[in-house]
C-alpha positions as CSV (number, residue, x, y, z in Angstrom):
1,X,47.7,5.3,67.7
2,X,45.1,5.0,64.9
3,X,45.7,3.1,61.7
4,X,43.6,4.6,59.0
5,X,43.4,4.2,55.2
6,X,45.4,7.4,55.0
7,X,48.2,6.6,57.4
8,X,48.9,6.4,61.1
9,X,47.8,9.1,63.5
10,X,48.0,10.0,67.1
11,X,44.6,11.1,68.5
12,X,45.5,14.3,70.4
13,X,42.0,15.4,71.3
14,X,38.7,13.7,70.9
15,X,36.1,16.2,72.2
16,X,32.7,14.6,72.7
17,X,34.0,11.3,71.2
18,X,33.9,12.9,67.7
19,X,36.4,10.7,66.0
20,X,34.9,7.8,64.0
21,X,37.0,5.9,61.5
22,X,34.5,5.4,58.6
23,X,33.4,9.1,58.3
24,X,37.1,10.1,58.5
25,X,38.2,7.7,55.8
26,X,35.2,8.7,53.6
27,X,35.8,12.5,53.9
28,X,39.6,12.5,53.7
29,X,41.0,13.9,50.5
30,X,44.6,13.4,49.3
31,X,45.3,17.1,49.6
32,X,45.5,16.6,53.3
33,X,48.5,14.3,53.0
34,X,50.9,17.3,53.2
35,X,49.7,18.3,56.7
36,X,51.0,16.8,59.9
37,X,47.9,17.9,61.9
38,X,44.3,17.2,60.8
39,X,41.3,18.7,62.6
40,X,37.8,17.3,62.2
41,X,34.7,19.0,63.4
42,X,31.0,18.4,62.9
43,X,28.8,21.2,61.5
44,X,25.2,20.5,60.5
45,X,26.0,16.8,61.3
46,X,28.6,16.8,58.5
47,X,32.3,16.1,59.2
48,X,34.7,18.9,58.0
49,X,38.4,18.3,57.8
50,X,41.2,20.9,57.8
51,X,44.9,20.5,57.7
52,X,47.5,22.4,59.7
53,X,51.3,22.5,59.3
54,X,53.8,22.7,62.1
55,X,53.8,26.6,62.0
56,X,50.0,26.7,62.2
57,X,49.5,24.1,65.0
58,X,49.2,26.8,67.6
59,X,46.2,28.3,65.8
60,X,44.1,25.1,65.9
61,X,42.1,26.2,68.9
62,X,41.6,29.7,67.3
63,X,40.2,28.0,64.2
64,X,37.8,25.9,66.3
65,X,36.6,29.0,68.2
66,X,36.1,31.0,65.0
67,X,34.9,28.5,62.5
68,X,33.3,25.6,64.3
69,X,29.8,25.6,65.8
70,X,30.1,26.4,69.5
71,X,30.7,23.3,71.6
72,X,30.6,21.1,68.5
73,X,32.3,17.7,68.6
74,X,35.8,17.8,67.2
75,X,39.1,15.9,67.1
76,X,42.7,16.7,66.5
77,X,45.0,14.1,64.9
78,X,48.8,14.2,64.5
79,X,50.3,12.3,61.6
80,X,52.7,9.6,62.6
81,X,53.2,8.0,59.2
82,X,51.8,8.6,55.8
83,X,50.2,5.9,53.7
84,X,52.4,4.1,51.2
């Protein structure tokens, strides 16, 4: 479990050790609070974050294949608890 500035998350996948706390906290926007799954990937050495709801979680790997740089570092987080 990860304790971030934006709540608690379970790290589901950490491809190429992509997850780093500071870049995640810096790039996170409140709009993502509504999503139970957060995907982060690096493109041009910049972290991109995208939220997925329960109905979309099966499309996460499709999103990574279609939108991320091939073999790019990425991570998948599942929200455990929102920030207060």
